[in-house]
C-alpha positions as CSV (number, residue, x, y, z in Angstrom):
1,M,2.4,22.3,11.1
2,S,4.7,19.4,11.9
3,S,5.1,16.6,9.4
4,V,3.3,14.2,11.8
5,E,0.2,16.7,12.1
6,S,0.2,17.0,8.3
7,M,-0.1,13.2,7.8
8,R,-3.0,12.7,10.1
9,L,-6.0,11.9,8.3
10,P,-9.6,12.3,9.7
11,I,-11.0,8.9,10.9
12,N,-14.5,7.9,10.9
13,L,-14.8,5.7,14.1
14,T,-18.0,4.2,13.1
15,E,-16.4,3.1,9.7
16,A,-13.3,1.9,11.4
17,F,-15.4,0.0,13.8
18,R,-17.3,-1.6,11.1
19,D,-14.2,-2.4,9.2
20,L,-12.8,-4.1,12.4
21,V,-15.9,-6.3,12.7
22,Q,-15.6,-7.3,9.0
23,I,-11.8,-8.1,9.3
24,G,-12.7,-10.2,12.4
25,I,-15.2,-12.1,10.5
26,A,-12.9,-12.8,7.5
27,L,-10.1,-14.0,9.9
28,T,-12.2,-16.3,11.6
29,S,-13.5,-17.8,8.2
30,E,-10.0,-18.4,6.7
31,R,-8.6,-21.8,7.3
32,D,-5.5,-21.7,5.1
33,L,-2.3,-20.2,6.9
34,A,-0.8,-18.5,3.8
35,S,-4.1,-17.1,3.0
36,L,-4.6,-16.0,6.6
37,L,-1.2,-14.3,6.8
38,D,-1.8,-12.7,3.6
39,L,-5.1,-11.3,4.7
40,I,-3.9,-9.9,8.1
41,L,-1.2,-8.0,6.5
42,S,-3.4,-6.8,3.8
43,E,-6.1,-5.4,6.3
44,A,-3.3,-4.2,8.6
45,R,-1.8,-2.2,5.7
46,R,-5.2,-0.9,4.6
47,F,-6.1,0.1,8.1
48,T,-2.9,2.1,8.6
49,R,-2.8,3.3,5.3
50,A,0.8,1.7,4.7
51,E,2.6,1.4,1.5
52,A,4.3,-1.8,2.3
53,G,4.3,-4.8,5.0
54,T,6.2,-7.9,5.8
55,L,5.4,-10.7,8.0
56,L,8.4,-12.8,9.1
57,L,8.6,-16.1,10.9
58,R,11.2,-17.1,13.4
59,E,12.7,-20.5,12.3
60,D,15.6,-21.6,14.6
61,T,18.3,-18.8,13.8
62,T,16.5,-17.0,10.8
63,L,13.5,-15.1,10.0
64,G,11.8,-16.2,6.9
65,F,9.7,-14.2,4.8
66,A,6.0,-15.5,5.2
67,V,4.2,-12.6,3.5
68,L,5.6,-9.7,1.6
69,Q,3.7,-6.8,0.2
70,N,5.1,-3.6,-1.2
71,D,3.1,-1.4,-3.5
72,R,6.0,0.9,-4.7
73,L,8.3,-2.1,-5.5
74,V,5.7,-3.8,-7.3
75,R,5.3,-0.8,-9.5
76,E,8.9,-0.6,-10.1
77,L,10.1,-4.2,-10.6
78,G,6.8,-6.3,-10.9
79,E,5.3,-8.8,-8.2
80,T,7.4,-11.7,-9.4
81,E,10.9,-9.8,-9.4
82,M,10.0,-8.1,-6.0
83,Q,9.2,-11.5,-4.2
84,R,12.5,-13.0,-5.8
85,R,14.8,-10.2,-4.6
86,L,13.4,-9.9,-1.3
87,Q,12.5,-13.4,-0.5
88,A,15.9,-14.9,-1.8
89,E,17.3,-15.6,1.6
90,P,16.0,-15.7,5.3
91,L,17.3,-13.1,7.6
92,K,19.9,-14.4,10.1
93,L,19.3,-13.6,13.7
94,S,23.0,-13.2,14.3
95,E,23.2,-10.3,11.9
96,M,21.4,-7.4,13.8
97,S,19.0,-6.1,11.2
98,L,16.0,-4.1,12.7
99,A,13.9,-7.4,12.3
100,A,16.5,-9.5,14.1
101,Y,16.8,-7.0,16.8
102,V,13.1,-6.9,17.3
103,A,12.9,-10.8,17.2
104,L,15.4,-11.2,19.7
105,T,14.5,-8.4,22.2
106,G,10.8,-8.3,21.8
107,D,11.0,-4.6,21.6
108,V,8.8,-2.4,19.5
109,A,10.5,-0.1,17.0
110,N,8.6,2.9,15.8
111,I,10.9,4.9,13.6
112,A,9.6,8.2,12.2
113,D,12.5,9.1,10.1
114,T,14.8,6.2,8.9
115,A,17.4,8.8,7.5
116,A,18.0,10.1,11.3
117,I,18.9,6.6,12.8
118,P,22.0,7.2,15.0
119,P,25.0,5.0,14.3
120,T,25.0,3.8,18.1
121,T,21.7,1.7,17.6
122,P,22.2,-1.9,18.1
123,Y,20.8,-2.6,14.8
124,T,21.2,-1.7,11.1
125,L,18.8,-1.1,8.3
126,T,19.6,-3.3,5.2
127,G,18.3,-3.6,1.7
128,W,15.4,-1.2,0.8
129,R,14.9,2.2,2.4
130,F,11.6,3.7,3.6
131,P,11.1,7.0,5.4
132,R,9.3,5.4,8.4
133,I,9.2,2.0,9.8
134,S,7.2,0.5,12.5
135,T,8.0,-3.1,13.7
136,A,6.6,-5.4,16.5
137,P,7.3,-8.9,17.6
138,K,4.6,-11.3,17.9
139,S,5.3,-14.4,19.9
140,A,3.7,-17.6,19.2
141,N,3.2,-18.1,22.8
142,A,1.2,-14.7,23.4
């Protein structure tokens, strides 16, 4: 059995559909942008069973941290210290981090094994390391 197969969990489609409907209702009733973004990330993480997630917003030549959630780092550092360390500075688009690459190109990156990223990729991973990463751009115009 491959590592991907061993990670698959059975999904009850009826329950998943009910969850999506409830998420949609919650999203339409939220009016505060910060709370809405936090809710979107929380529900996306719950739905995908992700340990962490980040929403970055593009501001001119940087990506600012809008929402940052990371269960492991909260356990290790505490919520306040995790937020302080990871939100200290916005990411510069001129430095080709994975987030900057996705923001500039519009490409989706789904990296199954971050330890196996070849040195020829047009981006680098900086900071905290995680075994798997998925990133996708969201345009304000889309």
